[in-house]
C-alpha positions in Angstrom: 91.8 198.2 96.7 91.1 196.2 99.9 92.5 192.7 100.0 90.1 189.9 99.3 89.0 187.5 96.6 90.4 189.5 93.7 89.7 188.2 90.2 92.1 187.9 87.3 90.3 190.7 85.5 91.0 193.0 88.5 94.7 192.0 88.4 94.8 192.7 84.7 93.2 196.1 85.1 95.4 197.2 88.0 98.5 196.1 86.1 97.3 197.6 82.8 97.6 194.4 80.9 95.3 191.8 79.4 94.0 188.8 81.3 95.9 186.6 78.8 99.1 188.3 79.9 98.3 187.6 83.5 97.6 184.0 82.7 101.0 183.7 80.8 102.8 185.1 83.9 101.1 182.8 86.3 101.6 179.7 84.1 105.1 180.8 82.9 104.0 180.2 79.3 104.8 182.5 76.4 106.9 185.6 76.4 106.3 188.4 78.8 108.8 191.2 79.4 110.6 191.3 82.8 109.1 194.7 83.5 105.5 193.5 82.9 106.1 190.3 84.9 107.3 192.4 87.9 104.3 194.7 87.6 101.9 191.8 87.5 103.5 190.1 90.5 103.3 193.3 92.5 99.6 193.7 91.8 99.0 190.0 92.7 100.6 190.6 96.0 98.8 193.8 96.6 95.4 192.3 95.8 96.1 189.0 97.5 95.0 187.3 94.3 94.7 183.5 94.5 94.4 181.7 91.2 91.3 179.5 90.8 92.3 175.8 90.9 88.9 175.0 89.3 89.4 177.3 86.4 93.0 176.2 85.9 91.9 172.5 85.9 89.2 173.2 83.3 91.7 174.9 81.1 94.4 172.2 81.5 91.8 169.4 81.5 93.5 168.1 84.6 92.7 168.5 88.3 95.9 166.9 89.7 93.6 164.9 92.1 93.6 161.2 92.4 90.7 159.5 94.2 91.5 156.5 96.5 88.6 154.3 97.6 89.6 151.8 100.3 87.4 149.6 102.5 88.8 150.7 105.9 90.7 153.9 106.3 91.6 153.0 109.8 93.5 149.8 108.7 97.2 150.3 108.8 97.6 148.0 105.8 95.6 150.3 103.5 97.2 153.4 105.0 100.6 151.9 104.0 99.3 151.5 100.5 98.1 155.1 100.4 101.5 156.4 101.6 103.2 154.5 98.9 100.9 156.0 96.2 101.3 159.5 97.7 105.1 159.3 97.8 105.2 158.5 94.0 102.5 160.7 92.6 103.2 163.6 94.9 106.5 164.3 93.3 104.6 165.1 90.1 102.2 167.5 91.8 99.2 165.1 92.3 97.2 165.0 95.6 95.1 162.2 96.9 91.4 162.3 97.9 90.8 159.5 100.4 87.4 157.8 100.7 86.3 154.8 102.9 83.7 152.5 101.5 83.3 150.6 104.8 83.2 147.5 102.6 79.7 148.4 101.5 79.1 148.1 97.7 76.3 150.8 97.8 78.6 153.3 99.5 81.4 152.4 97.1 79.1 153.1 94.1 78.2 156.6 95.5 81.9 157.4 96.0 82.8 156.3 92.5 80.2 158.5 91.1 81.3 161.4 93.3 84.9 161.1 92.2 84.0 160.9 88.6 81.8 164.0 88.9 84.7 165.9 90.6 86.8 165.0 87.5 89.6 163.3 89.3 92.5 162.4 87.0 92.4 158.7 88.1 90.8 156.4 90.7 92.6 153.8 92.8 90.1 151.2 94.0 90.1 148.4 96.5 86.6 147.2 95.6 84.1 145.7 98.0 82.5 143.8 95.1 79.2 144.1 93.4 80.0 147.1 91.2 81.6 145.5 88.1 79.2 147.1 85.7 79.6 150.6 87.1 83.4 150.3 87.2 83.6 149.2 83.6 81.3 152.0 82.6 83.5 154.6 84.2 86.5 153.1 82.6 84.8 153.0 79.2 84.0 156.7 79.6 87.7 157.5 79.9 88.2 157.4 83.7 91.5 155.7 84.5 91.0 153.1 87.2 93.7 151.1 88.9 92.6 148.2 91.1 94.6 147.5 94.2 94.5 144.6 96.7 91.2 143.2 95.1 90.0 142.5 91.6 86.5 142.5 90.2 83.8 139.8 90.7 84.3 138.6 87.2 87.9 137.5 87.0 88.0 137.7 83.2 86.8 141.3 83.2 89.2 142.1 86.1 92.1 141.1 84.0 91.3 144.0 81.6 92.2 146.5 84.4 95.5 147.4 86.0 95.8 145.3 89.2 98.3 145.4 92.1 97.6 142.7 94.6 99.0 139.9 96.7 99.1 136.3 95.7 96.3 135.6 98.1 95.8 132.0 97.2 99.4 131.1 97.7 99.7 133.0 101.0 96.7 131.3 102.6 98.1 128.0 101.3 101.4 128.5 103.1 99.6 129.4 106.3 97.5 126.3 106.3 100.3 124.0 105.2 102.4 125.1 108.1 99.6 124.3 110.6 99.2 120.9 109.0 102.9 120.2 109.2 102.7 121.1 112.9 100.2 118.2 113.3 96.9 120.1 113.3 94.0 118.5 111.5 91.0 120.4 113.0 91.4 123.9 111.7 89.0 126.8 112.0 89.0 129.4 109.2 88.1 133.0 109.8 87.3 134.4 106.3 86.1 137.7 105.0 83.0 138.3 102.9 82.9 136.1 99.8 82.0 139.1 97.6 85.5 140.4 98.1 88.1 138.7 95.8 90.5 138.5 98.7 88.1 136.4 100.7 87.5 134.0 97.8 91.1 133.7 96.8 92.4 133.1 100.3 89.8 130.5 101.2 90.7 128.6 98.0 94.3 128.5 99.2 93.2 127.0 102.5 91.1 124.4 100.7 94.1 123.5 98.4 96.3 122.8 101.4 93.6 120.7 103.1 92.8 118.7 100.0 96.5 117.8 99.5 96.4 116.1 102.9 93.0 114.6 102.3 91.4 116.5 105.2 87.7 117.4 105.1 86.4 120.9 104.8 87.2 123.0 108.0 85.0 125.0 110.3 84.4 128.3 108.6 83.3 131.7 109.9 82.6 134.3 107.2 83.3 137.6 108.9 83.6 141.2 107.7 87.3 141.9 107.9 86.8 143.5 111.4 88.3 142.9 114.9 84.8 142.1 116.2 84.4 139.5 113.4 87.5 137.7 114.6 86.2 137.7 118.2 82.8 136.3 117.1 84.5 133.6 115.1 86.4 132.3 118.1 83.3 132.2 120.2 81.6 130.2 117.5 84.5 127.8 117.2 84.8 127.2 120.9 81.1 126.2 121.1 81.6 123.4 118.5 81.3 119.8 119.5 84.9 119.4 118.4 86.6 122.8 118.6 89.6 123.3 116.3 93.2 123.1 117.6 94.3 125.8 115.2 92.8 128.9 113.5 93.7 130.5 110.2 92.6 134.1 110.1 92.6 135.6 106.6 92.8 139.3 107.5 95.0 141.1 110.1 92.2 143.0 111.8 90.2 139.7 112.2 93.4 138.1 113.5 93.6 140.7 116.3 90.1 139.8 117.3 91.0 136.1 117.3 93.9 136.7 119.7 92.0 139.0 122.0 89.1 136.5 122.3 91.4 133.6 122.9 93.2 135.4 125.7 89.9 136.6 127.2 88.7 132.9 127.1 91.9 131.7 128.9 93.6 130.1 125.9 97.3 130.3 125.5 98.7 130.7 122.0 100.0 128.3 120.6 99.9 125.8 123.6 96.1 125.7 123.6 95.3 127.1 120.2 97.7 127.8 117.3 97.0 130.9 115.2 98.0 131.8 111.6 97.3 135.2 110.2 97.2 136.7 106.7 99.0 139.9 107.6 101.0 140.8 110.7 99.1 141.7 113.8 100.9 144.8 115.3 99.7 144.0 118.8 100.8 140.3 118.6 104.1 140.7 120.4 102.2 142.4 123.3 100.2 139.2 124.0 103.2 137.4 125.6 105.1 136.3 122.5 102.4 134.1 121.1 104.4 132.4 118.3 102.0 133.6 115.7 102.4 132.6 112.1 101.7 135.3 109.6 102.1 136.3 106.0 104.4 139.3 105.7 102.7 142.0 103.6 104.3 144.9 101.8 101.6 147.5 101.5 104.0 150.4 100.9 105.6 148.6 98.0 102.2 147.9 96.5 101.3 151.5 96.8 104.5 152.6 95.1 103.9 150.3 92.2 100.3 151.6 91.9 101.7 155.1 91.8 104.0 154.3 89.0 101.2 152.7 87.0 99.0 155.8 87.7 101.6 158.1 86.3 101.9 156.0 83.1 98.1 155.8 82.7 97.7 159.6 83.0 100.4 160.2 80.4 99.3 160.5 76.7 102.1 158.1 75.7 101.0 155.1 77.8 97.4 155.8 78.6 96.2 153.0 76.3 98.9 150.4 77.1 98.0 146.9 78.0 96.9 146.3 81.6 99.6 145.9 84.2 99.1 143.0 86.6 101.5 142.8 89.6 101.1 140.1 92.2 103.3 140.3 95.3 104.4 137.0 96.7 105.1 137.4 100.4 106.9 135.2 103.0 105.6 133.2 105.9 107.0 134.5 109.2 106.6 134.0 112.9 106.2 136.6 115.7 
């Protein structure tokens, strides 16, 4: 028989055994004599038979696929998280299916539905916000979902899910407090969209630090967690009647935009404008050692922890255990 897409029935016929026997040989389940095993494997090689992953997943009720929805697949921070997840679950035979929502709730909803229909064994989600009802519905229908980096819009509902995130409020508080201790009182804040929990939590940390010093609300630019957003924020701040003397940027990609626009505008960091970033800016050292404050993030460790929780959730023993909430408290550092 010519090589091609042989079926298990063709393998069984050529080996003169039943399809059940072929299945037992492939899955190493149940007794099959050594002679029969050798005959079946010889036929499999001759026919170039490839077991159907779809059929196997239907039989085992497991696809060994985990869906990962993140806002920006090009952001090194989220890729660090993904690598941490993969290193843990990969050892157990699971593979990851990556999806980028582009921080659009409508696209996120479509991706959630697609992964559910593909019967992934679990979903890791850094939500863009606006999909609480759908996420809860999928969970209630038996779909394991682990939230990472961001929680749901409704904090009380979010606490009923597994969550691995940073202590966003405290980190932003530390950044702002450091600028205040350096003598800055006019501070511009580059924030992400308020629909994302990271944006809300980090901004609350900024306000906490300012309120402790009795300083009025800062100049705020609500961006979109993009480099271009950081650049637009700087242009807006520099046009103010009283421009800030320091900028807190609450996302690493926006921070890169802040630095690029300041350099383009002829400003030296920190001599002309101090900058504090939630997350390290990889290109920071290339801008002439700018003395940039930043919150050191550990995305790989977060991903590893998410992987451990995923494996527990997908096991029968701990699938219904209480939600695990892990908050990473990171340090304030300087480039």
